[in-house]
PyMOL commands that place a pseudoatom at each C-alpha (Angstrom):
pseudoatom trace, name=CA, resn=MET, resi=1, chain=A, elem=C, hetatm=0, pos=[2.582, -14.230, -12.280]
pseudoatom trace, name=CA, resn=THR, resi=2, chain=A, elem=C, hetatm=0, pos=[0.133, -12.159, -10.245]
pseudoatom trace, name=CA, resn=MET, resi=3, chain=A, elem=C, hetatm=0, pos=[-1.090, -12.915, -6.768]
pseudoatom trace, name=CA, resn=LYS, resi=4, chain=A, elem=C, hetatm=0, pos=[-4.822, -13.556, -6.579]
pseudoatom trace, name=CA, resn=ASN, resi=5, chain=A, elem=C, hetatm=0, pos=[-5.215, -11.991, -3.157]
pseudoatom trace, name=CA, resn=PRO, resi=6, chain=A, elem=C, hetatm=0, pos=[-2.198, -9.885, -2.172]
pseudoatom trace, name=CA, resn=CYS, resi=7, chain=A, elem=C, hetatm=0, pos=[-2.267, -8.251, 1.232]
pseudoatom trace, name=CA, resn=HIS, resi=8, chain=A, elem=C, hetatm=0, pos=[-2.618, -4.509, 1.596]
pseudoatom trace, name=CA, resn=PRO, resi=9, chain=A, elem=C, hetatm=0, pos=[0.890, -3.017, 1.879]
pseudoatom trace, name=CA, resn=GLY, resi=10, chain=A, elem=C, hetatm=0, pos=[-0.170, -1.451, 5.174]
pseudoatom trace, name=CA, resn=GLU, resi=11, chain=A, elem=C, hetatm=0, pos=[0.084, -4.923, 6.713]
pseudoatom trace, name=CA, resn=ILE, resi=12, chain=A, elem=C, hetatm=0, pos=[3.753, -5.029, 5.680]
pseudoatom trace, name=CA, resn=VAL, resi=13, chain=A, elem=C, hetatm=0, pos=[4.263, -1.531, 7.089]
pseudoatom trace, name=CA, resn=ARG, resi=14, chain=A, elem=C, hetatm=0, pos=[2.697, -2.615, 10.393]
pseudoatom trace, name=CA, resn=GLU, resi=15, chain=A, elem=C, hetatm=0, pos=[4.900, -5.698, 10.625]
pseudoatom trace, name=CA, resn=ALA, resi=16, chain=A, elem=C, hetatm=0, pos=[8.039, -3.754, 9.701]
pseudoatom trace, name=CA, resn=ILE, resi=17, chain=A, elem=C, hetatm=0, pos=[7.395, -1.058, 12.288]
pseudoatom trace, name=CA, resn=THR, resi=18, chain=A, elem=C, hetatm=0, pos=[5.876, -2.871, 15.242]
pseudoatom trace, name=CA, resn=GLU, resi=19, chain=A, elem=C, hetatm=0, pos=[7.555, -6.279, 14.932]
pseudoatom trace, name=CA, resn=GLY, resi=20, chain=A, elem=C, hetatm=0, pos=[10.683, -5.540, 12.904]
pseudoatom trace, name=CA, resn=LEU, resi=21, chain=A, elem=C, hetatm=0, pos=[11.715, -2.261, 14.482]
pseudoatom trace, name=CA, resn=GLY, resi=22, chain=A, elem=C, hetatm=0, pos=[9.769, -2.602, 17.726]
pseudoatom trace, name=CA, resn=ILE, resi=23, chain=A, elem=C, hetatm=0, pos=[8.683, 1.039, 17.856]
pseudoatom trace, name=CA, resn=SER, resi=24, chain=A, elem=C, hetatm=0, pos=[5.301, 2.570, 18.509]
pseudoatom trace, name=CA, resn=ILE, resi=25, chain=A, elem=C, hetatm=0, pos=[3.012, 3.891, 15.809]
pseudoatom trace, name=CA, resn=THR, resi=26, chain=A, elem=C, hetatm=0, pos=[3.330, 7.359, 17.318]
pseudoatom trace, name=CA, resn=ASP, resi=27, chain=A, elem=C, hetatm=0, pos=[7.134, 7.284, 17.156]
pseudoatom trace, name=CA, resn=ALA, resi=28, chain=A, elem=C, hetatm=0, pos=[7.078, 5.833, 13.643]
pseudoatom trace, name=CA, resn=ALA, resi=29, chain=A, elem=C, hetatm=0, pos=[4.672, 8.508, 12.414]
pseudoatom trace, name=CA, resn=GLU, resi=30, chain=A, elem=C, hetatm=0, pos=[6.858, 11.224, 13.902]
pseudoatom trace, name=CA, resn=GLY, resi=31, chain=A, elem=C, hetatm=0, pos=[9.941, 9.714, 12.267]
pseudoatom trace, name=CA, resn=LEU, resi=32, chain=A, elem=C, hetatm=0, pos=[8.188, 9.514, 8.892]
pseudoatom trace, name=CA, resn=GLY, resi=33, chain=A, elem=C, hetatm=0, pos=[6.986, 13.110, 9.200]
pseudoatom trace, name=CA, resn=ILE, resi=34, chain=A, elem=C, hetatm=0, pos=[3.279, 12.236, 9.086]
pseudoatom trace, name=CA, resn=SER, resi=35, chain=A, elem=C, hetatm=0, pos=[0.419, 12.167, 11.554]
pseudoatom trace, name=CA, resn=ARG, resi=36, chain=A, elem=C, hetatm=0, pos=[-0.330, 9.128, 13.673]
pseudoatom trace, name=CA, resn=LYS, resi=37, chain=A, elem=C, hetatm=0, pos=[-3.810, 9.105, 12.135]
pseudoatom trace, name=CA, resn=GLN, resi=38, chain=A, elem=C, hetatm=0, pos=[-2.360, 8.935, 8.606]
pseudoatom trace, name=CA, resn=LEU, resi=39, chain=A, elem=C, hetatm=0, pos=[-0.013, 6.056, 9.490]
pseudoatom trace, name=CA, resn=SER, resi=40, chain=A, elem=C, hetatm=0, pos=[-2.794, 4.215, 11.297]
pseudoatom trace, name=CA, resn=ALA, resi=41, chain=A, elem=C, hetatm=0, pos=[-5.034, 4.521, 8.221]
pseudoatom trace, name=CA, resn=ILE, resi=42, chain=A, elem=C, hetatm=0, pos=[-2.342, 2.926, 6.056]
pseudoatom trace, name=CA, resn=MET, resi=43, chain=A, elem=C, hetatm=0, pos=[-1.604, 0.168, 8.566]
pseudoatom trace, name=CA, resn=ASN, resi=44, chain=A, elem=C, hetatm=0, pos=[-5.313, -0.672, 8.833]
pseudoatom trace, name=CA, resn=ALA, resi=45, chain=A, elem=C, hetatm=0, pos=[-5.863, -0.710, 5.036]
pseudoatom trace, name=CA, resn=ARG, resi=46, chain=A, elem=C, hetatm=0, pos=[-8.063, 2.403, 5.099]
pseudoatom trace, name=CA, resn=ALA, resi=47, chain=A, elem=C, hetatm=0, pos=[-5.583, 4.384, 2.980]
pseudoatom trace, name=CA, resn=GLY, resi=48, chain=A, elem=C, hetatm=0, pos=[-3.205, 3.507, 0.198]
pseudoatom trace, name=CA, resn=ILE, resi=49, chain=A, elem=C, hetatm=0, pos=[0.445, 4.263, -0.308]
pseudoatom trace, name=CA, resn=SER, resi=50, chain=A, elem=C, hetatm=0, pos=[1.030, 7.319, -2.498]
pseudoatom trace, name=CA, resn=PRO, resi=51, chain=A, elem=C, hetatm=0, pos=[4.309, 8.013, -4.301]
pseudoatom trace, name=CA, resn=GLU, resi=52, chain=A, elem=C, hetatm=0, pos=[5.280, 10.490, -1.566]
pseudoatom trace, name=CA, resn=MET, resi=53, chain=A, elem=C, hetatm=0, pos=[4.474, 7.983, 1.156]
pseudoatom trace, name=CA, resn=ALA, resi=54, chain=A, elem=C, hetatm=0, pos=[6.458, 5.340, -0.719]
pseudoatom trace, name=CA, resn=MET, resi=55, chain=A, elem=C, hetatm=0, pos=[9.487, 7.642, -0.600]
pseudoatom trace, name=CA, resn=ARG, resi=56, chain=A, elem=C, hetatm=0, pos=[8.978, 8.253, 3.123]
pseudoatom trace, name=CA, resn=LEU, resi=57, chain=A, elem=C, hetatm=0, pos=[8.812, 4.488, 3.701]
pseudoatom trace, name=CA, resn=GLU, resi=58, chain=A, elem=C, hetatm=0, pos=[11.914, 3.942, 1.576]
pseudoatom trace, name=CA, resn=LYS, resi=59, chain=A, elem=C, hetatm=0, pos=[13.862, 6.421, 3.697]
pseudoatom trace, name=CA, resn=GLY, resi=60, chain=A, elem=C, hetatm=0, pos=[12.388, 5.399, 7.053]
pseudoatom trace, name=CA, resn=VAL, resi=61, chain=A, elem=C, hetatm=0, pos=[11.636, 1.695, 6.877]
pseudoatom trace, name=CA, resn=GLY, resi=62, chain=A, elem=C, hetatm=0, pos=[13.553, 0.295, 3.941]
pseudoatom trace, name=CA, resn=SER, resi=63, chain=A, elem=C, hetatm=0, pos=[12.806, -1.356, 0.614]
pseudoatom trace, name=CA, resn=THR, resi=64, chain=A, elem=C, hetatm=0, pos=[12.464, 0.884, -2.403]
pseudoatom trace, name=CA, resn=ALA, resi=65, chain=A, elem=C, hetatm=0, pos=[9.706, 3.350, -3.193]
pseudoatom trace, name=CA, resn=GLU, resi=66, chain=A, elem=C, hetatm=0, pos=[9.083, 1.337, -6.368]
pseudoatom trace, name=CA, resn=GLN, resi=67, chain=A, elem=C, hetatm=0, pos=[8.546, -1.832, -4.328]
pseudoatom trace, name=CA, resn=TRP, resi=68, chain=A, elem=C, hetatm=0, pos=[6.032, -0.103, -2.037]
pseudoatom trace, name=CA, resn=LEU, resi=69, chain=A, elem=C, hetatm=0, pos=[4.155, 1.210, -5.082]
pseudoatom trace, name=CA, resn=ARG, resi=70, chain=A, elem=C, hetatm=0, pos=[4.206, -2.227, -6.766]
pseudoatom trace, name=CA, resn=MET, resi=71, chain=A, elem=C, hetatm=0, pos=[2.639, -3.730, -3.642]
pseudoatom trace, name=CA, resn=GLN, resi=72, chain=A, elem=C, hetatm=0, pos=[-0.055, -1.033, -3.646]
pseudoatom trace, name=CA, resn=MET, resi=73, chain=A, elem=C, hetatm=0, pos=[-0.746, -1.524, -7.359]
pseudoatom trace, name=CA, resn=ALA, resi=74, chain=A, elem=C, hetatm=0, pos=[-0.986, -5.307, -6.975]
pseudoatom trace, name=CA, resn=TYR, resi=75, chain=A, elem=C, hetatm=0, pos=[-3.450, -4.890, -4.120]
pseudoatom trace, name=CA, resn=ASP, resi=76, chain=A, elem=C, hetatm=0, pos=[-5.536, -2.298, -5.999]
pseudoatom trace, name=CA, resn=LEU, resi=77, chain=A, elem=C, hetatm=0, pos=[-5.652, -4.425, -9.154]
pseudoatom trace, name=CA, resn=ALA, resi=78, chain=A, elem=C, hetatm=0, pos=[-6.689, -7.516, -7.184]
pseudoatom trace, name=CA, resn=GLN, resi=79, chain=A, elem=C, hetatm=0, pos=[-9.513, -5.506, -5.602]
pseudoatom trace, name=CA, resn=ALA, resi=80, chain=A, elem=C, hetatm=0, pos=[-10.629, -4.258, -9.031]
pseudoatom trace, name=CA, resn=ARG, resi=81, chain=A, elem=C, hetatm=0, pos=[-10.564, -7.809, -10.459]
pseudoatom trace, name=CA, resn=LYS, resi=82, chain=A, elem=C, hetatm=0, pos=[-12.927, -8.943, -7.699]
pseudoatom trace, name=CA, resn=GLY, resi=83, chain=A, elem=C, hetatm=0, pos=[-15.538, -6.587, -9.162]
pseudoatom trace, name=CA, resn=ALA, resi=84, chain=A, elem=C, hetatm=0, pos=[-14.647, -7.126, -12.831]
pseudoatom trace, name=CA, resn=GLN, resi=85, chain=A, elem=C, hetatm=0, pos=[-18.076, -8.541, -13.679]
pseudoatom trace, name=CA, resn=ARG, resi=86, chain=A, elem=C, hetatm=0, pos=[-19.603, -5.125, -12.898]
pseudoatom trace, name=CA, resn=ILE, resi=87, chain=A, elem=C, hetatm=0, pos=[-17.408, -3.418, -15.509]
pseudoatom trace, name=CA, resn=LYS, resi=88, chain=A, elem=C, hetatm=0, pos=[-19.367, -3.307, -18.750]
pseudoatom trace, name=CA, resn=VAL, resi=89, chain=A, elem=C, hetatm=0, pos=[-17.274, -2.694, -21.845]
pseudoatom trace, name=CA, resn=ARG, resi=90, chain=A, elem=C, hetatm=0, pos=[-17.805, -3.245, -25.547]
pseudoatom trace, name=CA, resn=LYS, resi=91, chain=A, elem=C, hetatm=0, pos=[-14.736, -4.435, -27.412]
pseudoatom trace, name=CA, resn=LEU, resi=92, chain=A, elem=C, hetatm=0, pos=[-13.530, -1.669, -29.716]
pseudoatom trace, name=CA, resn=GLU, resi=93, chain=A, elem=C, hetatm=0, pos=[-13.106, -2.602, -33.365]
pseudoatom trace, name=CA, resn=PRO, resi=94, chain=A, elem=C, hetatm=0, pos=[-11.338, -0.729, -36.155]
pseudoatom trace, name=CA, resn=ALA, resi=95, chain=A, elem=C, hetatm=0, pos=[-13.609, 1.620, -38.083]
for i in range(1, 95): cmd.bond("trace and resi %d" % i, "trace and resi %d" % (i + 1))
show_as sticks, trace
zoom trace
């Protein structure tokens, strides 16, 4: 069963870091080995979670890299489905 409107995984990252761990974005970015700007972009849904970032989150925040990537994929697919009517495709038939 798919969620119709899953949140961007950056929202989960924000909650885990600021509320769960109670640390600043600057300290979290340093701990994850990324720039504050890069972490801020993820937390504010301006950037997605790549496989490398998923591994950093697994090591630094918790949950598995696969879970972070599943959240990103669910979000991306939900966004694509919102614009599905713009995708024009002809059903392919055997020759």
